[in-house]
Each structure stands twice: as structure tokens, then as C-alpha cells.
C-alpha positions as a printed NumPy array, in Angstrom:
array([[ -83.186,   29.786,   73.8  ],
       [ -82.729,   29.589,   70.009],
       [ -84.582,   27.245,   67.676],
       [ -84.607,   26.969,   63.896],
       [ -87.86 ,   26.623,   61.97 ],
       [ -87.896,   26.701,   58.158],
       [ -84.286,   27.93 ,   58.263],
       [ -85.268,   30.928,   60.431],
       [ -83.673,   31.301,   63.855],
       [ -86.3  ,   32.031,   66.542],
       [ -85.707,   33.477,   69.922],
       [ -87.696,   31.975,   72.787],
       [ -87.885,   33.279,   76.364],
       [ -88.196,   30.599,   79.006],
       [ -87.736,   31.123,   82.78 ],
       [ -86.755,   27.469,   83.139],
       [ -85.834,   24.428,   81.083],
       [ -86.989,   20.856,   81.377],
       [ -90.447,   20.615,   79.844],
       [ -92.397,   17.574,   80.987],
       [ -95.503,   16.109,   79.358],
       [ -97.462,   16.582,   82.601],
       [ -97.193,   20.386,   82.18 ],
       [ -99.3  ,   22.495,   79.89 ],
       [ -97.413,   24.869,   77.552],
       [ -98.644,   28.456,   77.633],
       [ -97.322,   30.32 ,   74.58 ],
       [ -97.152,   34.142,   74.549],
       [ -97.214,   35.984,   71.207],
       [ -96.512,   39.717,   71.132],
       [ -97.961,   42.464,   68.935],
       [ -96.493,   44.428,   66.023],
       [ -93.15 ,   46.05 ,   67.053],
       [ -93.123,   44.072,   70.318],
       [ -91.08 ,   41.119,   71.437],
       [ -90.993,   38.267,   73.984],
       [ -89.814,   40.529,   76.828],
       [ -93.2  ,   42.259,   76.798],
       [ -94.417,   39.173,   78.715],
       [ -91.599,   38.944,   81.25 ],
       [ -93.871,   40.243,   84.033],
       [ -96.104,   37.117,   83.941],
       [ -93.828,   34.233,   83.068],
       [ -92.872,   33.498,   86.702],
       [ -96.429,   33.77 ,   87.997],
       [ -97.642,   30.358,   86.754],
       [ -98.173,   27.29 ,   88.942],
       [ -95.798,   24.407,   88.257],
       [ -98.353,   22.586,   86.105],
       [ -97.928,   25.185,   83.378],
       [ -94.861,   25.721,   81.16 ],
       [ -94.805,   29.381,   79.955],
       [ -92.85 ,   30.327,   76.84 ],
       [ -92.683,   33.715,   75.03 ],
       [ -91.606,   33.798,   71.377],
       [ -90.174,   36.56 ,   69.228],
       [ -92.194,   36.273,   66.021],
       [ -90.449,   36.505,   62.68 ],
       [ -89.074,   40.005,   62.021],
       [ -89.203,   40.979,   65.681],
       [ -86.873,   41.08 ,   68.644],
       [ -83.944,   38.66 ,   68.375],
       [ -85.616,   36.4  ,   65.792],
       [ -84.339,   36.52 ,   62.202],
       [ -85.618,   39.127,   59.731],
       [ -85.184,   37.548,   56.34 ],
       [ -85.551,   39.657,   53.185],
       [ -87.955,   37.193,   51.509],
       [ -91.501,   38.38 ,   52.236],
       [ -92.906,   34.876,   51.743],
       [ -91.626,   33.969,   55.228],
       [ -93.964,   36.565,   56.773],
       [ -97.345,   35.402,   55.416],
       [ -99.991,   34.086,   57.713],
       [ -99.612,   30.502,   56.545],
       [ -95.838,   30.711,   56.894],
       [ -95.986,   32.013,   60.47 ],
       [ -98.437,   29.26 ,   61.407],
       [ -96.091,   26.657,   59.969],
       [ -93.177,   28.178,   61.857],
       [ -95.067,   28.012,   65.13 ],
       [ -96.1  ,   24.447,   64.529],
       [ -92.493,   23.447,   63.788],
       [ -91.362,   25.04 ,   67.073],
       [ -94.083,   23.18 ,   69.018],
       [ -93.085,   19.91 ,   67.438],
       [ -89.403,   20.455,   68.282],
       [ -90.322,   21.154,   71.89 ],
       [ -92.605,   18.042,   71.91 ],
       [ -95.718,   20.075,   72.778],
       [ -98.914,   18.051,   72.281],
       [-101.542,   20.646,   73.124],
       [-101.025,   24.338,   74.006],
       [-102.632,   27.444,   75.406],
       [-101.985,   30.47 ,   73.181],
       [-101.97 ,   33.997,   74.59 ],
       [-101.777,   36.562,   71.788],
       [-101.908,   40.346,   71.78 ],
       [-103.14 ,   42.227,   68.66 ],
       [-101.032,   40.81 ,   65.831],
       [-100.149,   37.898,   68.119],
       [-103.806,   37.324,   68.636],
       [-104.357,   37.083,   64.886],
       [-101.505,   34.571,   64.72 ],
       [-103.116,   32.608,   67.581],
       [-106.479,   32.517,   65.87 ],
       [-104.926,   31.511,   62.573],
       [-102.99 ,   28.688,   64.258],
       [-106.089,   27.479,   66.191],
       [-108.146,   27.216,   63.016],
       [-105.345,   25.367,   61.24 ],
       [-104.487,   23.002,   64.072],
       [-107.543,   22.872,   66.355],
       [-106.426,   19.502,   67.765],
       [-103.358,   21.278,   69.236],
       [-105.435,   23.714,   71.295],
       [-106.411,   23.525,   74.971],
       [-107.407,   27.203,   75.343],
       [-106.596,   30.716,   74.205],
       [-106.433,   34.25 ,   75.479],
       [-106.892,   36.83 ,   72.722],
       [-106.151,   40.389,   73.728],
       [-107.248,   43.344,   71.577],
       [-107.389,   41.161,   68.485],
       [-109.747,   40.464,   65.601],
       [-111.067,   37.66 ,   63.381],
       [-110.151,   39.764,   60.345],
       [-111.832,   42.278,   58.056],
       [-114.991,   41.205,   56.236],
       [-115.593,   44.011,   53.805],
       [-113.509,   43.809,   50.606],
       [-113.129,   47.597,   50.283],
       [-111.989,   47.906,   53.92 ],
       [-109.487,   45.086,   53.382],
       [-108.031,   46.871,   50.375],
       [-107.773,   50.131,   52.302],
       [-105.994,   48.441,   55.195],
       [-103.497,   46.831,   52.801],
       [-102.789,   50.212,   51.233],
       [-102.259,   51.845,   54.599],
       [ -99.921,   49.084,   55.785],
       [ -97.911,   49.331,   52.583],
       [ -97.518,   53.067,   53.165],
       [ -96.374,   52.372,   56.754],
       [ -93.893,   49.803,   55.4  ],
       [ -92.479,   52.341,   52.949],
       [ -92.159,   54.853,   55.811],
       [ -90.121,   52.313,   57.782],
       [ -87.839,   51.568,   54.855],
       [ -87.347,   55.212,   53.925],
       [ -87.14 ,   56.862,   57.349],
       [ -85.913,   54.079,   59.628],
       [ -87.238,   52.293,   62.712],
       [ -86.846,   55.179,   65.207],
       [ -88.814,   57.625,   63.069],
       [ -91.572,   55.063,   62.574],
       [ -91.776,   54.079,   66.249],
       [ -92.208,   57.775,   67.175],
       [ -94.959,   58.042,   64.58 ],
       [ -96.581,   54.671,   65.565],
       [ -96.908,   55.54 ,   69.268],
       [ -98.354,   58.96 ,   68.438],
       [-101.463,   57.289,   66.972],
       [-104.639,   57.451,   69.091],
       [-104.51 ,   53.66 ,   69.6  ],
       [-101.666,   54.093,   72.1  ],
       [-102.782,   57.318,   73.83 ],
       [-103.298,   55.679,   77.246],
       [-100.065,   53.676,   76.961],
       [ -98.117,   56.969,   76.787],
       [ -99.277,   57.764,   80.326],
       [ -97.265,   54.861,   81.839],
       [ -94.196,   55.776,   83.947],
       [ -92.016,   53.37 ,   81.958],
       [ -93.341,   54.337,   78.542],
       [ -89.92 ,   55.601,   77.409],
       [ -88.413,   52.15 ,   78.228],
       [ -91.199,   50.375,   76.28 ],
       [ -90.672,   52.67 ,   73.317],
       [ -86.91 ,   52.3  ,   73.432],
       [ -87.174,   48.562,   73.411],
       [ -89.036,   48.699,   70.097],
       [ -86.005,   50.366,   68.496],
       [ -84.194,   47.018,   68.581],
       [ -86.362,   45.792,   65.701],
       [ -85.039,   45.833,   62.144],
       [ -86.582,   47.903,   59.388],
       [ -86.674,   44.802,   57.155],
       [ -88.548,   42.741,   59.768],
       [ -91.166,   45.398,   60.512],
       [ -91.717,   46.39 ,   56.906],
       [ -92.123,   42.805,   55.749],
       [ -94.503,   42.024,   58.631],
       [ -96.767,   44.839,   57.471],
       [ -96.615,   43.884,   53.797],
       [ -97.16 ,   40.176,   54.248],
       [ -99.274,   39.896,   57.363],
       [-101.463,   43.002,   57.124],
       [-104.866,   42.56 ,   58.641],
       [-106.163,   43.352,   55.146],
       [-104.322,   40.33 ,   53.724],
       [-105.41 ,   38.006,   56.529],
       [-108.365,   35.762,   55.704],
       [-111.613,   36.769,   57.412],
       [-112.397,   34.127,   59.997],
       [-115.746,   35.444,   61.076],
       [-117.626,   32.552,   59.442],
       [-115.166,   29.99 ,   60.803],
       [-114.585,   30.812,   64.457],
       [-117.825,   29.183,   65.533],
       [-116.075,   25.847,   64.877],
       [-113.622,   26.412,   67.747],
       [-114.722,   24.385,   70.752],
       [-112.047,   25.149,   73.323],
       [-112.367,   27.899,   76.013],
       [-111.315,   31.403,   74.929],
       [-110.837,   34.543,   76.987],
       [-111.225,   37.758,   75.083],
       [-109.649,   40.837,   76.681],
       [-109.879,   44.5  ,   75.623],
       [-109.499,   47.861,   77.282],
       [-112.632,   49.893,   77.887],
       [-110.985,   52.987,   76.318],
       [-110.344,   50.972,   73.115],
       [-113.885,   51.217,   71.744],
       [-113.03 ,   49.655,   68.344],
       [-111.578,   46.405,   69.723],
       [-114.027,   46.182,   72.583],
       [-116.808,   46.101,   69.971],
       [-114.881,   43.551,   67.845],
       [-114.338,   41.321,   70.885],
       [-118.022,   41.485,   71.856],
       [-118.902,   40.382,   68.319],
       [-116.362,   37.568,   68.507],
       [-117.843,   36.392,   71.787],
       [-121.289,   36.126,   70.225],
       [-119.913,   33.731,   67.534],
       [-117.587,   31.581,   69.625],
       [-118.798,   28.445,   71.422],
       [-116.921,   28.913,   74.721],
       [-115.805,   32.47 ,   75.053],
       [-115.938,   35.145,   77.68 ],
       [-115.147,   38.799,   77.089],
       [-113.739,   41.078,   79.775],
       [-113.239,   44.779,   79.243],
       [-110.563,   46.149,   81.557],
       [-111.365,   49.528,   83.069],
       [-109.223,   52.642,   82.521],
       [-107.186,   50.844,   79.903],
       [-106.58 ,   51.174,   76.18 ],
       [-105.395,   48.806,   73.431],
       [-102.414,   47.291,   75.291],
       [-103.961,   45.728,   78.379],
       [-100.984,   43.623,   79.452],
       [ -98.559,   46.573,   79.529],
       [-101.026,   49.145,   80.881],
       [-102.537,   46.881,   83.56 ],
       [-100.136,   43.955,   84.073],
       [-101.586,   43.008,   87.496],
       [-105.157,   42.959,   86.206],
       [-104.039,   41.057,   83.131],
       [-102.26 ,   38.415,   85.239],
       [-105.225,   38.049,   87.566],
       [-107.687,   37.594,   84.694],
       [-105.509,   35.019,   82.883],
       [-104.916,   33.011,   86.075],
       [-108.597,   33.006,   86.939],
       [-109.517,   31.909,   83.464],
       [-107.029,   29.012,   83.485],
       [-108.096,   27.994,   86.986],
       [-111.707,   27.646,   85.897],
       [-110.929,   25.41 ,   82.899],
       [-111.579,   21.747,   83.722],
       [-108.739,   19.367,   82.965],
       [-105.929,   21.918,   83.24 ]])
């Protein structure tokens, strides 16, 4: 399904049409270099009362990759999402976001808290607090963006998946398929995503997340020590959050352990009153 938001054509993955107000939308947001098909494994697992939708974020998958970097900022992406939800007549949603998609989810939730029923944040963060660390991250992401523009998507994807963050992902039998799927992205889209929505440019939400009053499930892999620690810290500041660390798993829980991920998400949603 294609929708336009702020003159950008977005690709949405739906297993069925015919949204009804009695159903709760569950929106899946992928990570950097990913796309909506990363969530295909779970979209048909939901009971009828839910309406699952996966979205290709700007610069990714089959969604447009405009040259103007202003379309890729945090505030722009939040506006784009809100426009999509309005066009689909969604009143309140459940956001499921992985890594970059988790940062988008958190940004959206803090901008439109009245739109939120619940959230699942996988291997994500509330931002970087230290100014020097923020500057360093921006510099690194700009270097990565230049690498994409100068060497192309394939070279960057090979480099990206050789970083320690994805060491356990490389052990999957279908890793080559996952990696090949990333090659569909455009160099413009990936580079602009890094330069305009770097974690270093994102506002630090650590002093704001305590205001969120809806249920939140935080997921991380036990082998991903950095994000497990970040998620534990987030849990301590959120009102209604639970943190689960998935065993024998790294940064990408939903691709490394799809059955465990599905079970945890379904259990979380089942335990939320009013859903």
C-alpha cells in the first residue's frame, strides 16, 4: 500500500485491508538499513482485534528517498508518521520500534502522547545525554554517510554488518538473505538518515520519559551489553515499563529470535487491560 505524507510516498505492508475502529493498530518501525519486510514473520500472528502495519521509513525500502535532508529530521519523521495515522483514521496506536525505529517511536510518543496505547521498544535508547558524546556520534555518522556516498550501498552494508553490534546476527542461516535485502536501499536515503537523524542529533529524552503513562515493553539481547544497560536505565525512569533480556541474542532480537520476540510481544499485549 502506498500513501503520501508531506509529498513523500511511503510504502506500508499490510496483510489485509479494511481497518475498523474496533481494532487496535500495531505499527512496526524497522531499524537503520531495514524495511517493513523485516516484520513479515509476525504480521499474521495477531488476533483479529489488532490491525498490524509495517512501514518503510523515509529513505528506506520502497519509500521515497528525497535529496532534501530536512525531510529526515526527527521532527519531520514524527510529522510524517502522524499524517499517515490520520489518513488511516487511527485514533490510538501501539508502536513497535527496533533501534532507529525505537527512537522514532519514543519521539512520536512524547510528541503525541494522547495517540499512544502502548509501545514495544527493542534495542533502543532515549538519546545521548553527554554533549561531547553527542558530538562524537554526529561526527561518526557523518563519516558513515560519506562512506555510503563515496563507496555505495553494497560496500557500506558489508562494512556495517562487520561491526561487533551484529556479530550474533551473522550466525543466522538466512543472514545472506537479510544482508542482500539491505542492498535495495538507496545511498541518498541511508546517507541522509545518518546525517539528519543521528542519535547525536536526537534530543535527549532522559528527563522526559517519566511523563509517559502507557505500558512499555523494553526488549534487548543479553549479548548486547550496551543496550541491555540502556534499557535497564530506561525501565527505572518509566512509569509502566518492563524490561526483558532475551538469552543467546544480540542487538537484533526480532530477526535472531523471531519466535521468542513474537511470544513476548503477544504476552505483553495480552496483559494490558483494555486491549
